[in-house]
Backbone as CSV, one residue per row, in Angstrom:
resi,resn,N_x,N_y,N_z,CA_x,CA_y,CA_z,C_x,C_y,C_z
1,MET,59.210,44.680,25.541,58.046,44.386,26.435,56.784,44.324,25.631
2,LYS,56.629,45.152,24.654,55.450,45.182,23.813,55.280,43.829,23.069
3,LYS,56.413,43.266,22.591,56.389,42.008,21.900,55.975,40.909,22.815
4,LEU,56.401,40.961,24.107,56.032,39.954,25.048,54.499,39.878,25.252
5,PHE,53.885,41.076,25.452,52.456,41.143,25.646,51.670,40.776,24.371
6,LEU,52.262,41.140,23.211,51.605,40.784,21.953,51.636,39.250,21.801
7,MET,52.749,38.616,22.123,52.796,37.153,22.028,51.863,36.533,23.043
8,MET,51.828,37.064,24.228,50.883,36.507,25.247,49.433,36.623,24.833
9,LEU,49.065,37.770,24.271,47.669,37.908,23.796,47.378,36.996,22.635
10,THR,48.369,36.809,21.745,48.202,35.861,20.632,48.026,34.423,21.152
11,MET,48.820,34.057,22.122,48.706,32.734,22.732,47.337,32.571,23.474
12,MET,46.883,33.637,24.089,45.541,33.543,24.763,44.445,33.379,23.705
13,LYS,44.569,34.067,22.570,43.554,33.886,21.506,43.578,32.481,20.960
14,ILE,44.773,31.947,20.762,44.871,30.545,20.267,44.305,29.610,21.282
15,GLY,44.672,29.798,22.565,44.150,28.939,23.616,42.645,28.980,23.811
16,LEU,42.051,30.158,23.505,40.657,30.363,23.665,39.865,29.664,22.587
17,PHE,40.367,29.604,21.389,39.653,29.075,20.247,40.147,27.752,19.761
18,THR,40.955,27.080,20.567,41.438,25.771,20.210,40.625,24.681,20.958
19,PHE,39.926,23.908,20.215,39.182,22.752,20.771,39.725,21.477,20.211
20,GLY,39.828,20.420,21.073,40.304,19.170,20.605,41.755,18.828,20.918
21,GLY,42.386,19.664,21.757,43.751,19.354,22.150,44.792,20.057,21.306
22,GLY,46.073,19.697,21.585,47.172,20.387,20.967,47.303,20.179,19.450
23,TYR,46.888,19.060,18.954,46.960,18.797,17.499,46.147,19.814,16.720
24,ALA,45.015,20.178,17.235,44.190,21.225,16.591,44.855,22.573,16.688
25,MET,45.722,22.774,17.680,46.399,24.057,17.820,47.524,24.234,16.890
26,ILE,48.055,23.156,16.327,49.237,23.263,15.419,48.972,24.183,14.237
27,SER,47.760,24.049,13.648,47.444,24.890,12.490,47.411,26.328,12.920
28,LEU,46.852,26.669,14.038,46.749,28.052,14.495,48.143,28.621,14.798
29,LEU,48.971,27.822,15.465,50.335,28.243,15.778,51.124,28.526,14.504
30,GLU,50.971,27.643,13.528,51.717,27.855,12.286,51.256,29.106,11.541
31,ASN,49.954,29.325,11.564,49.371,30.482,10.872,49.839,31.812,11.582
32,GLU,49.864,31.843,12.876,50.193,33.049,13.618,51.692,33.369,13.599
33,PHE,52.495,32.336,13.877,53.922,32.629,14.167,54.845,32.322,13.013
34,VAL,54.350,31.553,12.009,55.180,31.287,10.819,54.711,32.102,9.595
35,SER,53.380,31.915,9.263,52.878,32.618,8.049,52.669,34.082,8.283
36,LYS,52.038,34.441,9.382,51.645,35.837,9.621,52.760,36.685,10.179
37,ARG,53.279,36.326,11.349,54.295,37.185,12.003,55.726,36.845,11.628
38,LYS,55.926,35.624,11.101,57.274,35.195,10.669,58.284,35.263,11.785
39,TRP,57.920,34.920,12.993,58.842,34.935,14.125,59.739,33.698,14.105
40,ILE,59.251,32.594,13.518,60.096,31.399,13.331,59.925,30.901,11.966
41,GLY,60.884,30.115,11.469,60.810,29.583,10.100,60.033,28.260,10.039
42,THR,59.779,27.833,8.813,58.985,26.634,8.611,59.722,25.389,9.133
43,GLU,61.021,25.274,8.798,61.825,24.119,9.232,61.907,24.073,10.735
44,GLU,62.079,25.198,11.337,62.203,25.257,12.827,60.817,24.885,13.427
45,PHE,59.757,25.286,12.806,58.407,24.954,13.312,58.185,23.413,13.252
46,LEU,58.587,22.806,12.191,58.497,21.351,12.067,59.329,20.676,13.114
47,ASP,60.550,21.173,13.367,61.356,20.630,14.457,60.690,20.828,15.812
48,MET,60.028,21.992,15.991,59.375,22.257,17.231,58.229,21.280,17.495
49,VAL,57.457,20.938,16.465,56.385,19.984,16.576,56.865,18.641,17.036
50,ALA,58.007,18.182,16.388,58.573,16.926,16.742,59.089,16.947,18.222
51,ILE,59.752,17.984,18.626,60.241,18.108,19.992,59.087,18.145,20.974
52,ALA,58.056,18.986,20.683,56.941,19.115,21.608,56.193,17.809,21.766
53,GLU,56.126,17.005,20.688,55.426,15.740,20.764,56.197,14.662,21.500
54,SER,57.514,14.719,21.405,58.344,13.669,22.044,58.794,14.017,23.439
55,THR,58.432,15.180,23.973,58.807,15.546,25.346,57.572,15.458,26.235
56,PRO,57.738,15.320,27.541,56.636,15.195,28.486,55.747,16.446,28.437
57,GLY,54.478,16.236,28.680,53.537,17.352,28.761,52.761,17.523,27.455
58,PRO,51.624,18.220,27.527,50.747,18.445,26.354,51.535,19.215,25.277
59,ILE,51.293,18.879,24.040,52.000,19.505,22.920,51.647,21.009,22.809
60,ALA,50.428,21.371,23.263,50.075,22.823,23.257,50.961,23.621,24.164
61,ILE,51.221,23.110,25.392,52.016,23.869,26.361,53.487,23.864,25.986
62,THR,54.011,22.688,25.615,55.416,22.590,25.244,55.667,23.436,23.995
63,GLY,54.756,23.434,23.065,54.923,24.211,21.871,54.883,25.727,22.141
64,ALA,53.990,26.150,22.956,53.922,27.550,23.370,55.177,27.997,24.121
65,THR,55.707,27.080,24.961,56.857,27.413,25.723,58.097,27.542,24.792
66,TYR,58.180,26.635,23.804,59.310,26.713,22.865,59.274,27.972,22.030
67,ILE,58.106,28.288,21.510,57.969,29.483,20.649,58.266,30.719,21.485
68,GLY,57.781,30.764,22.706,58.043,31.955,23.570,59.525,32.096,23.870
69,TYR,60.203,30.981,24.156,61.628,31.036,24.409,62.414,31.450,23.196
70,ARG,61.958,30.939,22.024,62.653,31.242,20.777,62.532,32.743,20.454
71,VAL,61.396,33.334,20.834,61.171,34.773,20.478,61.788,35.681,21.493
72,LYS,61.633,35.421,22.794,62.049,36.352,23.821,62.750,35.638,25.021
73,GLY,63.340,34.496,24.795,64.106,33.895,25.878,63.187,33.392,27.000
74,ILE,63.709,33.319,28.227,62.959,32.826,29.340,61.674,33.648,29.636
75,PRO,61.714,34.996,29.630,60.490,35.741,29.773,59.426,35.388,28.738
76,GLY,59.885,35.204,27.506,58.927,34.791,26.467,58.337,33.446,26.693
77,ALA,59.156,32.491,27.213,58.627,31.155,27.515,57.566,31.227,28.599
78,ILE,57.777,32.108,29.623,56.801,32.234,30.662,55.532,32.866,30.209
79,PHE,55.664,34.004,29.466,54.495,34.671,28.921,53.684,33.792,27.945
80,GLY,54.406,33.071,27.070,53.720,32.207,26.147,52.964,31.067,26.833
81,THR,53.580,30.479,27.844,52.941,29.383,28.560,51.749,29.823,29.320
82,VAL,51.897,31.001,30.051,50.770,31.503,30.793,49.651,31.912,29.867
83,GLY,49.988,32.528,28.728,48.954,32.929,27.782,48.149,31.799,27.199
84,VAL,48.762,30.653,26.933,48.047,29.551,26.247,47.251,28.759,27.242
85,VAL,47.613,28.746,28.545,46.823,27.949,29.554,45.743,28.775,30.233
86,THR,45.863,30.093,30.211,44.880,30.917,30.996,43.438,30.708,30.500
87,PRO,43.131,30.782,29.184,41.767,30.646,28.780,41.102,29.329,29.173
88,SER,41.855,28.220,28.942,41.270,26.894,29.283,41.125,26.770,30.794
89,PHE,42.032,27.317,31.581,41.907,27.237,33.026,40.691,27.981,33.495
90,LEU,40.475,29.163,33.002,39.318,29.927,33.446,38.008,29.304,33.023
91,ILE,37.985,28.780,31.780,36.723,28.159,31.271,36.392,26.921,32.063
92,ILE,37.405,26.047,32.283,37.197,24.817,33.061,36.777,25.164,34.479
93,TYR,37.363,26.218,35.047,36.997,26.552,36.433,35.539,27.029,36.480
94,LEU,35.123,27.813,35.513,33.721,28.270,35.526,32.794,27.153,35.266
95,ILE,33.119,26.222,34.383,32.226,25.086,34.086,32.156,24.203,35.342
96,SER,33.255,24.025,36.078,33.216,23.121,37.235,32.242,23.618,38.307
97,LEU,31.932,24.929,38.309,31.003,25.440,39.292,29.598,24.942,39.096
98,PHE,29.241,24.665,37.854,27.900,24.169,37.584,27.951,23.116,36.488
99,PHE,28.852,22.089,36.736,29.143,21.097,35.693,27.908,20.287,35.316
100,SER,27.173,19.796,36.261,25.984,18.943,35.923,24.986,19.690,35.135
101,ARG,24.700,20.927,35.481,23.743,21.730,34.743,24.254,22.113,33.353
102,PHE,25.570,22.291,33.237,26.193,22.645,31.958,25.983,21.551,30.945
103,LEU,26.156,20.259,31.359,26.021,19.192,30.473,24.573,18.937,29.993
104,SER,23.652,19.348,30.796,22.215,19.173,30.470,21.667,20.205,29.539
105,ILE,22.403,21.201,29.199,21.928,22.243,28.308,21.999,21.742,26.876
106,GLY,20.881,21.741,26.201,20.798,21.182,24.882,21.614,21.884,23.850
107,TRP,21.564,23.185,23.844,22.322,23.921,22.810,23.827,23.817,22.955
108,VAL,24.271,23.598,24.264,25.704,23.407,24.470,26.158,22.079,23.883
109,ALA,25.382,21.026,24.064,25.729,19.680,23.556,25.760,19.782,22.017
110,SER,24.802,20.465,21.381,24.738,20.602,19.964,25.926,21.396,19.430
111,ALA,26.283,22.458,20.156,27.443,23.224,19.732,28.729,22.448,19.759
112,PHE,28.879,21.569,20.766,30.097,20.802,20.872,30.148,19.678,19.786
113,LYS,29.013,19.229,19.327,29.026,18.287,18.191,29.564,18.939,16.927
114,GLY,29.159,20.185,16.724,29.741,20.925,15.588,31.203,21.242,15.729
115,ILE,31.613,21.518,16.971,33.017,21.796,17.237,33.905,20.562,16.974
116,GLN,33.367,19.374,17.286,34.119,18.161,17.035,34.439,17.972,15.544
117,VAL,33.519,18.318,14.680,33.738,18.279,13.273,34.816,19.267,12.850
118,ALA,34.757,20.457,13.413,35.742,21.510,13.088,37.125,21.103,13.534
119,VAL,37.192,20.416,14.683,38.485,19.957,15.195,39.129,18.991,14.196
120,VAL,38.349,18.085,13.675,38.915,17.115,12.694,39.483,17.894,11.498
121,PHE,38.794,18.899,11.028,39.326,19.693,9.932,40.588,20.393,10.293
122,LEU,40.630,20.967,11.521,41.859,21.671,11.950,43.080,20.794,11.941
123,ILE,42.906,19.570,12.488,44.012,18.639,12.587,44.446,18.229,11.178
124,PHE,43.502,17.901,10.303,43.814,17.525,8.971,44.492,18.666,8.208
125,SER,43.993,19.884,8.389,44.555,21.049,7.747,45.969,21.280,8.177
126,ALA,46.292,21.102,9.475,47.634,21.279,9.977,48.521,20.245,9.387
127,ALA,48.131,18.990,9.311,48.926,17.941,8.714,49.261,18.208,7.276
128,LEU,48.210,18.668,6.512,48.412,18.903,5.103,49.364,20.102,4.840
129,ARG,49.232,21.136,5.652,50.099,22.311,5.478,51.536,22.005,5.852
130,LEU,51.732,21.208,6.874,53.055,20.776,7.231,53.674,19.882,6.178
131,PHE,52.913,18.996,5.603,53.420,18.106,4.550,53.777,18.878,3.298
132,LYS,53.023,19.908,2.980,53.334,20.713,1.789,54.710,21.404,1.960
133,LYS,55.013,21.826,3.209,56.239,22.522,3.415,57.436,21.599,3.767
134,LEU,57.145,20.313,3.743,58.201,19.366,4.005,59.142,19.168,2.799
135,SER,60.383,18.940,2.984,61.281,18.724,1.889,60.895,17.405,1.220
136,LYS,60.613,17.449,-0.072,60.102,16.266,-0.780,61.278,15.442,-1.284
137,THR,61.931,14.725,-0.404,63.001,13.808,-0.770,62.440,12.375,-0.794
138,PRO,63.103,11.478,-1.522,62.611,10.064,-1.521,62.528,9.484,-0.082
139,PHE,63.464,9.863,0.772,63.456,9.377,2.153,62.261,9.900,2.932
140,SER,62.016,11.195,2.855,60.896,11.812,3.599,59.539,11.281,3.123
141,ILE,59.403,11.107,1.816,58.142,10.571,1.250,57.969,9.110,1.699
142,ALA,59.057,8.342,1.700,58.967,6.906,2.119,58.554,6.835,3.571
143,VAL,59.147,7.677,4.408,58.801,7.640,5.829,57.353,8.101,6.025
144,PHE,56.940,9.105,5.299,55.561,9.594,5.388,54.544,8.530,5.050
145,VAL,54.785,7.850,3.920,53.901,6.823,3.458,53.853,5.639,4.456
146,SER,55.015,5.273,4.938,55.093,4.163,5.912,54.361,4.449,7.214
147,VAL,54.583,5.685,7.743,53.952,6.065,9.013,52.449,6.184,8.820
148,THR,52.036,6.777,7.737,50.586,6.930,7.436,49.929,5.556,7.317
149,THR,50.564,4.676,6.557,49.974,3.320,6.397,49.900,2.580,7.696
150,ALA,50.977,2.699,8.498,50.964,2.003,9.839,49.936,2.597,10.754
151,ALA,49.780,3.926,10.734,48.749,4.568,11.624,47.348,4.131,11.217
152,VAL,47.042,4.079,9.920,45.719,3.667,9.436,45.498,2.212,9.840
153,ALA,46.470,1.364,9.618,46.340,-0.069,9.962,46.108,-0.271,11.433
154,LEU,46.853,0.429,12.258,46.688,0.318,13.706,45.325,0.808,14.164
155,SER,44.815,1.848,13.503,43.485,2.323,13.901,42.400,1.381,13.439
156,LEU,42.552,0.746,12.269,41.542,-0.163,11.780,41.437,-1.421,12.671
157,PHE,42.608,-1.885,13.150,42.606,-3.081,13.963,42.595,-2.756,15.463
158,ALA,42.373,-1.463,15.810,42.217,-1.041,17.196,43.389,-1.452,18.051
159,ILE,44.611,-1.269,17.484,45.804,-1.574,18.198,46.401,-0.298,18.778
160,ARG,46.555,-0.251,20.093,47.130,0.942,20.745,48.624,1.069,20.487
161,PHE,48.970,2.206,19.977,50.439,2.463,19.689,50.706,3.917,19.861
162,SER,51.556,4.228,20.813,51.865,5.609,21.139,52.470,6.344,19.970
163,SER,52.042,7.610,19.778,52.606,8.446,18.690,54.058,8.741,18.938
164,VAL,54.497,8.631,20.212,55.906,8.877,20.524,56.785,7.880,19.781
165,TRP,56.318,6.646,19.663,57.061,5.611,18.930,57.273,5.930,17.512
166,PHE,56.235,6.568,16.893,56.397,6.982,15.478,57.490,8.006,15.352
167,ILE,57.600,8.885,16.303,58.653,9.917,16.252,60.023,9.262,16.492
168,LEU,60.115,8.370,17.452,61.367,7.687,17.685,61.811,6.858,16.516
169,ILE,60.852,6.154,15.917,61.202,5.374,14.738,61.675,6.237,13.574
170,GLY,60.958,7.370,13.399,61.335,8.328,12.362,62.719,8.848,12.623
171,ALA,63.058,9.153,13.894,64.390,9.661,14.217,65.443,8.572,13.963
172,ALA,65.134,7.309,14.280,66.081,6.214,14.056,66.312,6.064,12.515
173,LEU,65.239,6.144,11.717,65.405,6.023,10.293,66.199,7.197,9.739
174,GLY,65.962,8.381,10.235,66.709,9.554,9.776,68.199,9.412,10.113
175,LEU,68.498,8.963,11.340,69.889,8.752,11.719,70.562,7.652,10.894
176,GLY,69.760,6.622,10.621,70.332,5.553,9.801,70.627,6.014,8.424
177,ALA,69.732,6.860,7.828,69.963,7.367,6.462,71.193,8.284,6.433
178,TYR,71.348,9.090,7.487,72.478,9.977,7.588,73.808,9.195,7.657
179,LEU,73.834,8.149,8.473,75.058,7.353,8.635,75.354,6.614,7.354
180,PHE,74.353,6.117,6.687,74.516,5.434,5.429,75.057,6.321,4.320
181,ALA,74.492,7.553,4.261,74.966,8.541,3.297,76.421,8.941,3.589
182,ARG,76.716,9.085,4.853,78.088,9.531,5.214,79.066,8.443,4.901
183,LEU,78.687,7.164,5.208,79.590,6.049,4.944,79.810,5.916,3.453
184,HIS,78.728,6.085,2.643,78.833,6.019,1.205,79.730,7.075,0.682
185,ARG,79.596,8.313,1.242,80.407,9.460,0.791,81.886,9.224,1.110
186,ASP,82.120,8.746,2.319,83.505,8.478,2.726,84.157,7.436,1.873
187,ASN,83.425,6.373,1.541,83.964,5.307,0.676,84.232,5.888,-0.719
188,GLY,83.318,6.682,-1.170,83.461,7.265,-2.540,84.679,8.195,-2.593
189,SER,84.839,9.000,-1.528,85.971,9.915,-1.540,87.280,9.180,-1.349
190,GLY,87.233,8.086,-0.632,88.421,7.261,-0.472,88.819,6.636,-1.769
191,GLY,87.838,6.147,-2.540,88.130,5.583,-3.826,88.663,6.606,-4.808
192,ASP,88.131,7.812,-4.785,88.626,8.874,-5.655,90.035,9.237,-5.289
193,ASP,90.351,9.298,-3.962,91.713,9.612,-3.513,92.664,8.542,-4.014
194,GLY,92.221,7.281,-3.972,93.085,6.189,-4.418,93.417,6.303,-5.892
195,LYS,92.344,6.673,-6.688,92.517,6.797,-8.117,93.455,7.957,-8.413
196,THR,93.347,9.049,-7.642,94.210,10.177,-7.884,95.660,9.851,-7.579
197,GLU,95.905,9.077,-6.496,97.232,8.652,-6.130,97.795,7.763,-7.246
198,ASP,96.994,6.815,-7.772,97.439,5.936,-8.799,97.871,6.716,-10.047
199,ARG,97.027,7.711,-10.410,97.355,8.501,-11.563,98.628,9.302,-11.364
200,ALA,98.851,9.809,-10.114,100.007,10.598,-9.815,101.254,9.689,-9.885
201,ASP,101.149,8.440,-9.378,102.291,7.485,-9.432,102.624,7.138,-10.859
202,ALA,101.589,6.933,-11.633,101.796,6.613,-13.056,102.497,7.756,-13.790
203,GLY,102.082,8.995,-13.423,102.744,10.140,-14.081,104.202,10.258,-13.721
204,GLU,104.490,9.930,-12.452,105.888,10.018,-11.968,106.734,8.977,-12.664
205,GLU,106.185,7.758,-12.863,106.907,6.672,-13.513,107.162,7.029,-14.955
206,GLY,106.269,7.703,-15.652,106.435,8.050,-17.046,107.335,9.224,-17.266
207,THR,107.699,9.944,-16.178,108.554,11.089,-16.345,110.029,10.659,-16.427
208,PRO,110.774,11.047,-17.447,112.138,10.596,-17.548,113.066,11.237,-16.499
């Protein structure tokens, strides 16, 4: 029970100080649950990000639900989800009570301009940390370079392209690489078996 409330408080802290959406939360989630508490591993966290991005709903909520379920099952999923949405719900509710006056406050507008810069750094930091912990294989590097180049080109030409498609394309490439490697391995083992049989036959023929 203590772990449940600790996770809920951690999720509330992350939800309270996360500005700019779920992508900015990735860095905080990774720091709290992978680096600091070690409740999940790096590879599993990378898989969680991919799953949370490709499933319906905000990545912040789906990510918190996954981590909670991984740590404490269904109660953990409930506590994690409630913890991450409670701060934003309360803040938005309070702001809605005096929304027009809130926007007209000069220091609030200035503070949010600074927050926007910090959000960019958080997203970039999360991407950099995840890339550092990614397995550096020729395939993963090729996919990373291709996706990055495509994302930059689409942004420059103002072409709308859902990030879900990047994940689906990456999954298709990964599946294709797996099938190709398996086919190559099967063909290689088949060739080796054939050579072994030939050598065995030759040995039997040479035996008086």
